[in-house]
Every structure is written in structure tokens, then in C-alpha cells.
C-alpha positions as semicolon CSV with decimal commas, in nm:
position;residue;x (nm);y (nm);z (nm)
1;M;-18,199;-12,659;-12,712
2;S;-18,510;-12,862;-12,629
3;S;-18,479;-13,203;-12,469
4;L;-18,298;-13,464;-12,676
5;R;-18,476;-13,727;-12,877
6;I;-18,227;-14,010;-12,921
7;D;-18,223;-14,299;-13,167
8;F;-18,015;-14,567;-12,997
9;V;-17,836;-14,789;-13,252
10;S;-17,661;-15,101;-13,125
11;P;-17,653;-15,479;-13,142
12;L;-17,892;-15,613;-12,878
13;P;-17,926;-15,946;-12,695
14;P;-17,921;-16,228;-12,788
15;V;-17,630;-16,117;-13,009
16;R;-17,310;-16,249;-12,846
17;S;-17,143;-15,915;-12,797
18;G;-17,037;-15,736;-12,484
19;I;-17,171;-15,419;-12,647
20;A;-17,518;-15,574;-12,666
21;D;-17,506;-15,635;-12,290
22;Y;-17,375;-15,281;-12,234
23;A;-17,665;-15,140;-12,438
24;V;-17,946;-15,295;-12,233
25;E;-17,774;-15,188;-11,911
26;L;-17,732;-14,827;-12,027
27;L;-18,076;-14,775;-12,180
28;P;-18,288;-14,746;-11,860
29;G;-18,062;-14,482;-11,706
30;L;-18,034;-14,291;-12,032
31;A;-18,412;-14,285;-12,080
32;A;-18,461;-14,160;-11,723
33;R;-18,243;-13,849;-11,766
34;A;-18,436;-13,524;-11,757
35;E;-18,246;-13,380;-12,054
36;V;-18,350;-13,678;-12,268
37;G;-18,705;-13,643;-12,384
38;E;-18,724;-13,981;-12,551
39;V;-18,503;-14,277;-12,633
40;R;-18,603;-14,487;-12,932
41;V;-18,424;-14,816;-13,001
42;V;-18,333;-14,909;-13,360
43;R;-18,338;-15,266;-13,485
44;L;-18,035;-15,350;-13,699
45;P;-18,110;-15,534;-14,024
46;G;-18,068;-15,910;-14,003
47;Q;-18,013;-15,921;-13,625
48;P;-18,245;-16,086;-13,373
49;V;-18,373;-15,900;-13,068
50;D;-18,458;-16,076;-12,742
51;E;-18,834;-16,089;-12,683
52;A;-18,809;-15,915;-12,345
53;V;-18,593;-15,636;-12,492
54;A;-18,829;-15,596;-12,787
55;A;-19,135;-15,581;-12,558
56;R;-18,981;-15,307;-12,343
57;W;-18,820;-15,088;-12,610
58;R;-19,032;-15,160;-12,920
59;P;-18,746;-15,122;-13,175
60;V;-18,807;-14,936;-13,501
61;A;-18,667;-15,016;-13,846
62;A;-18,317;-14,895;-13,931
63;E;-18,442;-14,662;-14,205
64;E;-18,616;-14,453;-13,937
65;T;-18,280;-14,358;-13,781
66;G;-18,241;-13,983;-13,734
67;R;-18,571;-13,882;-13,893
68;G;-18,753;-13,581;-13,756
69;G;-18,442;-13,423;-13,609
70;R;-18,361;-13,712;-13,376
71;L;-17,999;-13,764;-13,269
72;P;-17,854;-14,105;-13,358
73;L;-17,642;-14,249;-13,076
74;Y;-17,432;-14,528;-13,225
75;Q;-17,255;-14,812;-13,040
76;M;-16,958;-14,910;-13,256
77;G;-16,741;-15,219;-13,215
78;N;-16,477;-15,405;-13,414
79;N;-16,663;-15,712;-13,541
80;R;-16,925;-15,817;-13,793
81;H;-17,215;-15,751;-13,554
82;H;-17,153;-15,377;-13,608
83;E;-17,163;-15,363;-13,987
84;G;-17,517;-15,223;-13,981
85;V;-17,411;-14,961;-13,724
86;L;-17,123;-14,857;-13,949
87;E;-17,341;-14,819;-14,258
88;L;-17,598;-14,604;-14,076
89;A;-17,332;-14,389;-13,909
90;L;-17,160;-14,316;-14,240
91;E;-17,490;-14,209;-14,391
92;R;-17,656;-14,029;-14,096
93;P;-17,420;-13,834;-13,866
94;G;-17,475;-13,855;-13,493
95;V;-17,279;-13,920;-13,174
96;L;-17,077;-14,239;-13,190
97;T;-16,957;-14,442;-12,892
98;L;-16,633;-14,601;-13,006
99;H;-16,590;-14,914;-12,797
100;D;-16,279;-15,021;-12,994
101;L;-16,039;-14,761;-13,130
102;V;-15,933;-15,008;-13,399
103;L;-16,194;-15,102;-13,661
104;H;-15,954;-15,269;-13,905
105;H;-16,076;-15,621;-13,826
106;L;-16,432;-15,521;-13,918
107;L;-16,303;-15,375;-14,246
108;V;-16,135;-15,707;-14,325
109;E;-16,459;-15,895;-14,253
110;R;-16,654;-15,660;-14,482
111;T;-16,410;-15,690;-14,774
112;L;-16,129;-15,945;-14,783
113;S;-16,328;-16,212;-14,603
114;R;-16,585;-16,181;-14,882
115;G;-16,324;-16,206;-15,155
116;V;-16,311;-15,838;-15,258
117;L;-15,988;-15,638;-15,246
118;A;-16,058;-15,301;-15,412
119;P;-16,287;-15,159;-15,137
120;Y;-16,029;-15,264;-14,876
121;V;-15,750;-15,079;-15,058
122;E;-15,971;-14,772;-15,109
123;A;-16,078;-14,759;-14,743
124;L;-15,726;-14,791;-14,606
125;E;-15,591;-14,531;-14,848
126;R;-15,874;-14,292;-14,755
127;D;-15,803;-14,333;-14,384
128;H;-15,422;-14,363;-14,390
129;G;-15,291;-14,224;-14,718
130;W;-15,006;-14,394;-14,903
131;I;-14,925;-14,605;-14,596
132;G;-15,272;-14,757;-14,603
133;R;-15,249;-14,829;-14,973
134;A;-14,909;-14,993;-14,932
135;V;-15,030;-15,216;-14,649
136;A;-15,352;-15,301;-14,832
137;T;-15,175;-15,389;-15,156
138;T;-14,964;-15,656;-14,983
139;R;-15,285;-15,845;-14,909
140;R;-15,324;-15,910;-15,283
141;W;-15,022;-16,140;-15,257
142;G;-15,122;-16,298;-14,928
143;G;-14,927;-16,063;-14,700
144;Y;-15,064;-16,044;-14,346
145;S;-14,956;-15,916;-14,007
146;D;-15,122;-15,832;-13,680
147;G;-14,902;-15,523;-13,676
148;G;-15,083;-15,378;-13,977
149;L;-15,425;-15,456;-13,831
150;F;-15,356;-15,270;-13,507
151;A;-15,131;-14,992;-13,638
152;L;-15,392;-14,875;-13,892
153;P;-15,723;-14,832;-13,703
154;A;-15,932;-14,768;-14,018
155;H;-16,176;-14,536;-13,842
156;R;-16,085;-14,186;-13,963
157;D;-16,352;-14,142;-14,229
158;L;-16,622;-14,276;-13,996
159;L;-16,527;-14,051;-13,702
160;R;-16,498;-13,736;-13,911
161;R;-16,859;-13,783;-14,026
162;Q;-16,991;-13,770;-13,665
163;R;-17,096;-13,476;-13,450
164;G;-16,891;-13,622;-13,168
165;V;-16,723;-13,935;-13,036
166;L;-16,754;-14,100;-12,694
167;V;-16,492;-14,334;-12,548
168;H;-16,460;-14,508;-12,212
169;S;-16,110;-14,412;-12,098
170;R;-15,897;-14,103;-12,070
171;W;-15,621;-14,289;-12,255
172;A;-15,849;-14,350;-12,555
173;A;-15,965;-13,987;-12,559
174;A;-15,605;-13,864;-12,558
175;A;-15,510;-14,103;-12,837
176;L;-15,793;-13,979;-13,062
177;A;-15,724;-13,613;-12,982
178;E;-15,359;-13,657;-13,076
179;E;-15,447;-13,837;-13,398
180;D;-15,710;-13,586;-13,515
181;P;-15,748;-13,262;-13,312
182;E;-16,061;-13,167;-13,509
183;L;-16,266;-13,448;-13,355
184;A;-16,497;-13,365;-13,063
185;V;-16,410;-13,646;-12,820
186;R;-16,551;-13,702;-12,470
187;A;-16,453;-13,972;-12,218
188;V;-16,753;-14,121;-12,034
189;P;-16,769;-14,407;-11,781
190;M;-16,875;-14,753;-11,890
191;G;-17,184;-14,835;-11,685
192;I;-17,140;-15,162;-11,496
193;P;-17,412;-15,274;-11,251
194;L;-17,278;-15,424;-10,930
195;P;-17,342;-15,799;-10,943
196;P;-17,384;-16,007;-10,628
197;E;-17,051;-16,005;-10,448
198;A;-16,841;-16,310;-10,525
199;G;-16,738;-16,327;-10,161
200;P;-16,383;-16,361;-10,028
201;P;-16,141;-16,572;-10,233
202;A;-16,110;-16,936;-10,133
203;L;-15,759;-16,865;-10,005
204;A;-15,915;-16,611;-9,767
205;G;-16,171;-16,862;-9,640
206;G;-16,460;-16,783;-9,874
207;G;-16,737;-17,043;-9,839
208;A;-16,905;-16,951;-10,168
209;A;-16,573;-17,000;-10,342
210;A;-16,543;-17,356;-10,209
211;A;-16,893;-17,445;-10,330
212;A;-16,824;-17,292;-10,673
213;R;-16,504;-17,493;-10,707
214;A;-16,682;-17,814;-10,624
215;S;-16,937;-17,748;-10,901
216;L;-16,658;-17,687;-11,155
217;G;-16,434;-17,977;-11,054
218;L;-16,158;-17,753;-10,917
219;P;-15,952;-17,840;-10,609
220;A;-16,060;-17,676;-10,285
221;D;-15,712;-17,630;-10,143
222;R;-15,514;-17,492;-10,440
223;P;-15,479;-17,135;-10,570
224;V;-15,690;-17,064;-10,881
225;V;-15,641;-16,777;-11,122
226;G;-15,895;-16,703;-11,396
227;S;-15,894;-16,553;-11,745
228;F;-16,240;-16,444;-11,864
229;G;-16,386;-16,343;-12,199
230;F;-16,337;-16,429;-12,566
231;Q;-15,990;-16,583;-12,592
232;T;-15,798;-16,432;-12,884
233;P;-15,419;-16,410;-12,926
234;I;-15,416;-16,054;-12,794
235;K;-15,556;-16,172;-12,458
236;R;-15,215;-16,339;-12,400
237;T;-15,366;-16,633;-12,215
238;A;-15,101;-16,856;-12,377
239;A;-14,840;-16,653;-12,185
240;A;-15,036;-16,721;-11,866
241;V;-15,031;-17,095;-11,943
242;R;-14,653;-17,086;-11,985
243;A;-14,615;-16,882;-11,665
244;L;-14,802;-17,161;-11,485
245;A;-14,505;-17,388;-11,552
246;R;-14,267;-17,166;-11,354
247;P;-14,175;-17,281;-11,003
248;E;-14,336;-16,974;-10,843
249;L;-14,678;-17,106;-10,953
250;A;-14,628;-17,473;-10,880
251;G;-14,964;-17,611;-10,768
252;T;-15,162;-17,312;-10,903
253;W;-15,454;-17,380;-11,139
254;L;-15,572;-17,171;-11,437
255;L;-15,942;-17,146;-11,521
256;V;-16,019;-17,010;-11,870
257;V;-16,381;-16,899;-11,912
258;G;-16,504;-16,795;-12,256
259;E;-16,513;-16,895;-12,620
260;V;-16,167;-16,974;-12,759
261;S;-16,062;-16,836;-13,099
262;P;-15,948;-17,097;-13,357
263;E;-15,617;-16,909;-13,363
264;V;-15,549;-17,003;-13,000
265;D;-15,456;-17,357;-12,890
266;L;-15,460;-17,327;-12,511
267;E;-15,492;-17,699;-12,446
268;G;-15,199;-17,773;-12,679
269;E;-14,998;-17,497;-12,512
270;A;-15,074;-17,650;-12,173
271;R;-14,958;-17,996;-12,287
272;R;-14,633;-17,858;-12,424
273;A;-14,570;-17,667;-12,100
274;G;-14,645;-17,975;-11,891
275;V;-14,936;-17,814;-11,704
276;A;-15,236;-17,968;-11,881
277;D;-15,358;-18,121;-11,555
278;R;-15,382;-17,770;-11,401
279;V;-15,563;-17,588;-11,684
280;R;-15,942;-17,592;-11,728
281;V;-16,108;-17,439;-12,037
282;T;-16,487;-17,405;-12,011
283;G;-16,572;-17,241;-12,343
284;F;-16,865;-16,997;-12,358
285;V;-17,086;-17,011;-12,047
286;E;-17,413;-16,846;-11,947
287;G;-17,447;-16,598;-11,660
288;P;-17,494;-16,833;-11,363
289;T;-17,193;-17,046;-11,460
290;F;-16,988;-16,731;-11,521
291;A;-17,071;-16,612;-11,168
292;R;-16,967;-16,948;-11,017
293;A;-16,642;-16,944;-11,214
294;L;-16,565;-16,596;-11,089
295;A;-16,635;-16,697;-10,728
296;A;-16,405;-16,997;-10,771
297;C;-16,105;-16,780;-10,860
298;D;-15,871;-16,615;-10,613
299;L;-15,732;-16,373;-10,871
300;A;-15,825;-16,257;-11,222
301;L;-15,593;-16,210;-11,521
302;N;-15,662;-15,954;-11,792
303;L;-15,356;-15,925;-12,014
304;R;-15,358;-15,757;-12,353
305;Y;-15,121;-15,681;-12,638
306;P;-15,162;-15,540;-12,890
307;T;-15,476;-15,348;-12,808
308;A;-15,772;-15,225;-13,007
309;G;-15,807;-14,953;-12,742
310;E;-16,114;-15,108;-12,583
311;T;-16,211;-15,070;-12,219
312;S;-16,263;-15,428;-12,105
313;A;-16,617;-15,479;-11,981
314;S;-16,521;-15,829;-11,868
315;L;-16,245;-15,683;-11,650
316;L;-16,479;-15,427;-11,495
317;R;-16,731;-15,703;-11,420
318;L;-16,458;-15,901;-11,245
319;L;-16,364;-15,599;-11,038
320;A;-16,730;-15,526;-10,964
321;A;-16,776;-15,877;-10,827
322;G;-16,486;-15,823;-10,588
323;R;-16,178;-15,975;-10,751
324;G;-15,844;-15,803;-10,789
325;A;-15,658;-15,847;-11,117
326;V;-15,321;-15,870;-11,284
327;V;-15,313;-15,663;-11,606
328;S;-15,062;-15,560;-11,872
329;D;-14,871;-15,238;-11,810
330;Y;-15,003;-15,089;-12,129
331;A;-15,243;-14,841;-12,288
332;Q;-15,593;-14,819;-12,137
333;F;-15,493;-15,012;-11,824
334;A;-15,320;-14,693;-11,710
335;D;-15,663;-14,568;-11,595
336;L;-15,687;-14,836;-11,325
337;P;-15,575;-14,747;-10,971
338;A;-15,289;-14,952;-10,826
339;G;-15,506;-15,075;-10,538
340;V;-15,728;-15,286;-10,764
341;A;-15,486;-15,415;-11,029
342;V;-15,118;-15,508;-11,045
343;R;-14,944;-15,435;-11,376
344;V;-14,685;-15,657;-11,543
345;P;-14,457;-15,543;-11,827
346;L;-14,479;-15,668;-12,182
347;G;-14,200;-15,814;-12,387
348;E;-13,903;-16,013;-12,267
349;G;-13,957;-16,135;-11,911
350;E;-14,337;-16,106;-11,926
351;E;-14,400;-16,464;-11,814
352;E;-14,150;-16,438;-11,529
353;A;-14,301;-16,107;-11,414
354;L;-14,652;-16,251;-11,436
355;A;-14,557;-16,557;-11,233
356;T;-14,385;-16,344;-10,968
357;A;-14,674;-16,095;-10,938
358;A;-14,939;-16,367;-10,917
359;A;-14,737;-16,574;-10,668
360;D;-14,684;-16,271;-10,443
361;L;-15,058;-16,200;-10,437
362;L;-15,162;-16,563;-10,388
363;A;-14,924;-16,588;-10,094
364;D;-15,108;-16,304;-9,914
365;P;-15,481;-16,388;-9,874
366;A;-15,545;-16,072;-9,673
367;R;-15,409;-15,858;-9,956
368;L;-15,622;-16,048;-10,209
369;A;-15,934;-15,984;-10,003
370;A;-15,847;-15,613;-9,966
371;M;-15,789;-15,578;-10,341
372;G;-16,128;-15,733;-10,410
373;E;-16,305;-15,492;-10,175
374;A;-16,122;-15,195;-10,329
375;A;-16,207;-15,316;-10,679
376;R;-16,578;-15,335;-10,600
377;R;-16,574;-14,985;-10,448
378;Y;-16,388;-14,851;-10,752
379;V;-16,650;-14,979;-10,997
380;A;-16,936;-14,861;-10,775
381;R;-16,783;-14,514;-10,763
382;E;-16,649;-14,465;-11,117
383;H;-16,871;-14,687;-11,332
384;A;-17,214;-14,678;-11,172
385;P;-17,481;-14,704;-11,446
386;E;-17,647;-14,382;-11,323
387;R;-17,318;-14,194;-11,349
388;A;-17,251;-14,338;-11,693
389;A;-17,600;-14,250;-11,820
390;A;-17,566;-13,893;-11,691
391;A;-17,230;-13,854;-11,864
392;V;-17,360;-13,992;-12,194
393;A;-17,672;-13,771;-12,182
394;G;-17,465;-13,463;-12,100
395;A;-17,217;-13,533;-12,378
396;C;-17,498;-13,590;-12,630
397;T;-17,663;-13,262;-12,530
398;E;-17,338;-13,078;-12,594
399;L;-17,229;-13,261;-12,908
400;A;-17,570;-13,254;-13,079
401;E;-17,513;-12,883;-13,151
402;L;-17,187;-12,944;-13,339
403;A;-17,133;-13,001;-13,708
404;P;-16,919;-13,299;-13,817
405;P;-16,566;-13,205;-13,928
406;G;-16,641;-13,377;-14,258
407;P;-16,442;-13,622;-14,466
408;R;-16,090;-13,522;-14,556
409;P;-15,819;-13,721;-14,734
410;A;-15,558;-13,855;-14,498
411;V;-15,230;-13,666;-14,499
412;A;-14,939;-13,899;-14,432
413;A;-14,576;-13,801;-14,461
414;P;-14,430;-13,965;-14,772
415;P;-14,182;-14,249;-14,731
416;T;-13,815;-14,166;-14,766
417;T;-13,526;-14,331;-14,940
418;V;-13,420;-14,485;-14,610
419;A;-13,672;-14,760;-14,687
420;W;-13,806;-14,683;-15,037
421;T;-13,501;-14,731;-15,260
422;R;-13,695;-14,785;-15,583
423;L;-13,636;-14,448;-15,749
424;S;-13,824;-14,313;-16,047
425;G;-13,799;-13,975;-16,211
426;V;-13,622;-13,777;-16,483
427;I;-13,259;-13,670;-16,535
428;V;-13,180;-13,399;-16,791
429;G;-12,814;-13,311;-16,856
430;S;-12,603;-13,071;-17,059
431;V;-12,240;-12,964;-17,088
432;D;-12,185;-12,589;-17,064
433;A;-11,879;-12,387;-17,165
434;G;-11,979;-12,093;-16,949
435;E;-12,088;-11,781;-17,130
436;K;-12,185;-11,935;-17,463
437;A;-12,552;-11,951;-17,546
438;A;-12,735;-12,278;-17,604
439;G;-12,795;-12,387;-17,960
440;A;-12,925;-12,681;-18,156
441;R;-12,768;-13,023;-18,140
442;A;-12,465;-13,058;-18,368
443;P;-12,494;-13,305;-18,658
444;S;-12,311;-13,630;-18,588
445;S;-12,075;-13,563;-18,884
446;R;-11,953;-13,238;-18,730
447;K;-11,637;-13,240;-18,522
448;S;-11,717;-13,206;-18,151
449;A;-11,694;-12,856;-18,006
450;W;-11,578;-13,009;-17,679
451;P;-11,207;-13,050;-17,751
452;E;-11,005;-13,329;-17,600
453;G;-10,847;-13,232;-17,270
454;E;-11,078;-12,931;-17,217
455;R;-11,267;-12,900;-16,886
456;R;-11,638;-12,827;-16,910
457;T;-11,928;-12,810;-16,660
458;L;-12,186;-13,089;-16,660
459;R;-12,522;-12,953;-16,548
460;L;-12,797;-13,189;-16,432
461;E;-13,160;-13,130;-16,347
462;V;-13,312;-13,424;-16,158
463;T;-13,686;-13,456;-16,093
464;N;-13,835;-13,692;-15,836
465;G;-14,115;-13,883;-16,008
466;G;-14,185;-14,135;-15,733
467;P;-14,382;-14,147;-15,406
468;A;-14,081;-14,121;-15,171
469;R;-13,887;-13,819;-15,050
470;W;-13,529;-13,828;-15,180
471;L;-13,303;-13,748;-14,887
472;A;-12,999;-13,524;-14,918
473;A;-12,673;-13,720;-14,937
474;R;-12,545;-13,567;-14,611
475;R;-12,828;-13,746;-14,425
476;G;-12,623;-14,067;-14,436
477;P;-12,813;-14,394;-14,489
478;G;-13,095;-14,326;-14,731
479;G;-12,924;-14,021;-14,879
480;V;-12,915;-13,994;-15,258
481;A;-12,617;-13,921;-15,483
482;F;-12,566;-13,942;-15,859
483;E;-12,274;-14,135;-16,002
484;V;-12,123;-13,978;-16,317
485;T;-11,921;-14,211;-16,540
486;L;-11,701;-14,077;-16,822
487;A;-11,593;-14,394;-17,005
488;T;-11,400;-14,467;-17,326
489;P;-11,428;-14,758;-17,572
490;A;-11,085;-14,878;-17,458
491;G;-11,265;-15,023;-17,159
492;D;-11,078;-14,838;-16,890
493;P;-11,106;-15,073;-16,590
494;D;-11,127;-14,775;-16,359
495;P;-11,316;-14,496;-16,537
496;H;-11,365;-14,159;-16,373
497;R;-11,677;-14,203;-16,148
498;P;-11,730;-13,905;-15,922
499;W;-12,043;-13,878;-15,705
500;L;-12,266;-13,576;-15,712
501;P;-12,441;-13,556;-15,371
502;L;-12,805;-13,446;-15,368
503;P;-12,776;-13,105;-15,194
504;H;-13,118;-13,103;-15,029
505;D;-13,423;-13,322;-14,976
506;V;-13,648;-13,348;-15,282
507;E;-14,018;-13,410;-15,230
508;P;-14,220;-13,614;-15,481
509;G;-14,252;-13,397;-15,791
510;G;-13,966;-13,171;-15,680
511;T;-13,645;-13,086;-15,867
512;A;-13,279;-13,033;-15,780
513;R;-12,990;-12,898;-15,988
514;L;-12,633;-13,025;-15,971
515;E;-12,303;-12,936;-16,142
516;L;-11,972;-13,116;-16,198
517;A;-11,654;-13,012;-16,382
518;L;-11,535;-13,280;-16,626
519;R;-11,225;-13,298;-16,849
520;R;-11,279;-13,451;-17,196
521;P;-11,060;-13,761;-17,242
522;P;-10,886;-13,836;-17,575
523;G;-11,096;-14,009;-17,836
524;P;-11,461;-14,113;-17,813
525;A;-11,619;-14,099;-17,468
526;R;-11,960;-14,156;-17,317
527;V;-12,114;-13,980;-17,016
528;T;-12,359;-14,175;-16,798
529;V;-12,547;-14,055;-16,489
530;E;-12,720;-14,300;-16,249
531;P;-12,856;-14,259;-15,896
532;L;-12,721;-14,418;-15,579
533;V;-12,891;-14,465;-15,244
534;L;-12,633;-14,445;-14,969
535;D;-12,600;-14,720;-14,713
536;G;-12,368;-14,582;-14,446
537;W;-12,037;-14,493;-14,613
538;A;-12,103;-14,704;-14,922
539;G;-12,350;-14,663;-15,205
540;E;-12,607;-14,904;-15,341
541;R;-12,662;-14,878;-15,716
542;V;-13,032;-14,861;-15,801
543;T;-13,071;-15,092;-16,098
544;R;-13,437;-15,180;-16,059
545;P;-13,680;-15,114;-16,346
546;G;-13,784;-14,750;-16,358
547;A;-13,466;-14,600;-16,210
548;P;-13,374;-14,279;-16,396
549;R;-13,063;-14,286;-16,619
550;W;-12,907;-14,027;-16,848
551;E;-12,630;-14,089;-17,099
552;A;-12,481;-13,924;-17,407
553;D;-12,170;-13,939;-17,630
554;A;-11,920;-13,662;-17,564
555;D;-11,914;-13,581;-17,937
556;D;-12,286;-13,502;-17,916
557;L;-12,235;-13,258;-17,629
558;D;-12,141;-12,936;-17,802
559;A;-12,074;-12,635;-17,586
560;G;-12,403;-12,537;-17,425
561;R;-12,595;-12,821;-17,594
562;T;-12,843;-13,057;-17,424
563;G;-12,716;-13,412;-17,432
564;A;-12,854;-13,649;-17,688
565;A;-12,909;-14,013;-17,603
566;P;-13,101;-14,311;-17,735
567;A;-13,475;-14,275;-17,693
568;G;-13,580;-14,305;-17,331
569;A;-13,228;-14,323;-17,191
570;G;-13,242;-13,981;-17,032
571;T;-13,576;-14,025;-16,854
572;A;-13,754;-14,288;-16,653
573;G;-14,095;-14,278;-16,490
């Protein structure tokens, strides 16, 4: 193939997005690669472009993307700044750099936040099948959970329309490959230029650190840990505030640098924990102040749960400046070597583990300084902009030759009656005398051909008309059985009620056949069949609207005849 001609599609400064910063740092190296004949920058509709960036790259209109055989290279993130990227990528296949594995938050911003539900339901069902539709439908009634946002990434349709996908960690590449083996996924470094070194931590005698602290109003003689970047609940900075109240961190200060989400009340959390005098929140800061804040810290924190699968540019910038970090023992953090970051477990005991790990590091200034030096070397080696640009150019050269897998409806295993106990379907029954052939229903005036005291075989055909798999009764909880009641007008307080266990699993639309020998009681009698969902050793009667039910008078069940019942009693849908 001839040299690539790339259309680079991304938010650009001054948009407040780490991806915008990443873009302007990657572009020079990408344009300098021999295999790339030309890089053209695309201006996203409605977004400003910094004058210096515009003068250097001369952005073209979005409608020019991909024309003349050019390869679109998209930079995709999980917020409203990337809506234009999403729309172009859906329309014009290319290579897509997926900075966040989860795009569900962007979907919410494009639909629910604008007061429209139907496109949200359609998108989640397209990407995640019946599970997506079930989760989306709860939003109609105000249902919400972070679990749903992170468990359903809402990216399948977008990724299957691309020639290939780039991610910034081996963990992310493995996650996508497991989810959809047909995707062409490549892991490439995130290019991070080495900033001026922050110098040794203040605890290790760093002079620059002391000056930085003075400018920020921080004490010169106390340990300082820092949390950097946009502060959302998943950054777990509230857990860090609570850890500050533990005796291991008595006297330690926490510096929080970055815009704080309205969902996070760090200052209130600090007051409740009794550490408000040791917590400083700066809000969003520009580059020079960010650098001073970093120099003022002895140790960085970068916790995360749940994760959108992103590689944290803010963490890599901290490491590049020469600061070791404490991170969550989770997901993409597995790519970091132990010499530059200490991991703490999630869940119960997280705050205690965080306090212990931070206290151990702060008590050893030599170790802190060594971690910072190792962190800077790690970023210089693994995430150098030249190395990242070479990897991106090489991946684009390879992936440009591929065809997108193409949209395909999501295939999700149906729910089962373990959780979905609302049954719907059809029950058809008959009483059979054995060898006799079936005939028409006997008139009601005719004496029943099923004599009192005679044993006959009740035959049932049950059809699953719902979305859930009916589990065989032997499965235990969630298994399905059918209760057969043969009752008389005398009101027998304990009528004969045997259970017919479902012999095998029945998929939606599937059918099972069951048989039971019954003896006709004296006088009038009525046969009723209803389903049960087993809960351990007991059964739960399904009485919700739509549950199938079949019933008939014994006098109407002539030998070999199909049971007659009031209209609708034998079926339910």
C-alpha cells in the first residue's frame, strides 16, 4: 500500500479534555513518520480550536473526513466533547482509538439528558440484547445505578463499524478481544512527553518542593499526598479523605487538584471525618499551578472503581514528573510495574490498606525518591511520544487494509427462571384412555366417558411464550414444575395436588410434554394446571398477570378428548 493519508478526528485545545491534550502531543510525531504521507486535522462541529493549533494544522471541515481514500483516525472518549467523533465514526469507518472502554455515559448525555428515551433503549438493546433493553426500560421509571452504566459499555455497534480499534493497555485489549473476537484490536502506548522533573519530594529534601508548598499555603514539614484530575465518585478521593483520619496518617495533608464533580462533596467529607484542616481542594488549575502542586506532593494517589477502562493520562504525567503513586489493585493498573506504583485492594478494608501503604511510603523518604526516579524512567521508556507515534502509524498501516466486521445484533443468553419468575406461555391438556383415537368434544348433556374411579392419563403440552429460559425442575431454585389440582364441589380442604416437574430446560418459544396418571373422583370434578417456580425445596405459585393456566371439568374430558375450558383459561400470552 502507498503511504497513509490520515484524517485525524479529535477534540482539540482549548476543549477541557485530556484527549485534546493527547491529540496535540501525538500529532507531530505521527506526521513525521515515513509511512504517513500526510496528516490532516478535522475540526469538529461546534468546537473551538486554539489559534496556535489552527495555525499549525489548518483544520478542515468535518464533512471532508475520509474523502479521497483518506483513513479517518478517531479519538473517542466517554463525554459530550466526543459526540461529533461518534457521529462521524458511525458514518465513515476508520481506525478508532478508544480512550474509554465504556461509552455509556456519553449515550446518556446524547439521549436521556435531552429528555428522549426511545433512542437510549434502542442503542442499549442493539449493543447488549435483552439485558440492555431491560436496563434501559428501568430508566423510564427513574431507575438508575452506576452498576448499569459501567457493566454495559454501549460501544459494540460503534466498534464493529471500524477497520480496527486502538487502546492504551494490554488489559483493555484483552477485555475487548474476549468480548468480541471479531474486532481487530491493537494496544499502543499513550505518548506522554517528559515534563521538567518535579525534583525530590519534600520529605527527601527537595528544595523545589518547599518553594511549591509555600506558594500553595501547605506546611513545609508535613507529608503531603496528592490526588490529581477531574474528581468524580469513581476516583475514590472520598475514601482517601476518610483514610486521612486514621492514626497511621496523623499529620499528613491531602492536596486535591482538579475540577470536582457536583456528585462529590470532598469538603463535607473532610468535615465529617474531622480532617478539614488537612485537606486542600484547588479546583481546576492551569499548567504552571499544576506543576507546582505536583512538586509539592511527596506521593500521588490514583484510585479507581469502577472503571471505564481508561489509561489515566493524569497518572502517567505524575509518574513522568518523578512521583511514585498508590493505585487500586484493579483492571488497567495491572500494567504498571511494582517499582513505580503500590496497589491497594478494593472493598472492605480499602481505607485501612490505603492508610497503611501511604504511611509506609511516607516513612521512607529514600524509597519515595527511588520510586519517583523509576517512574520517570518507566514513562520515558514505555510512553515516549516517538514510540507512541510509531506504534499508532504501524497499527494504522496494518488496519487500513481490513474491512469492518459490520453491525450485528447482540446475542445475549436469555434470562432464566432463577430471576425471571413472570411466566407466560400456553398449556394444552387432554385426558387419554390409551389406545382410543381422539374425537370431538362430547356434548355437555352426554354422560362422561371417564367413569368415576377410573384411572386415566393427563397429557400436557406446555409452550414457553416469554423471554426467559424455563429451567428443569431438578435444577433446584428457579426450576419449573406444574401443579395439577383435581378438585370437587364439596370443597375438599386437601385436594389431590401432585407436581409435574419440567423434565428439561425450555428455551423461549420451546415446548415440553408431560404426563400424569389421575383417578376420577366420585361426582363432578375440575382439573386445573398452574406453573410453579421452585425456591429451594418449596414452590412459589406464579399468580401474576399473564401466567399460563389450563382447566376443564372432568365431565368434558371424554377419553382421548382435548379439554374444554372457559375462553382463554387454557392459554396465556
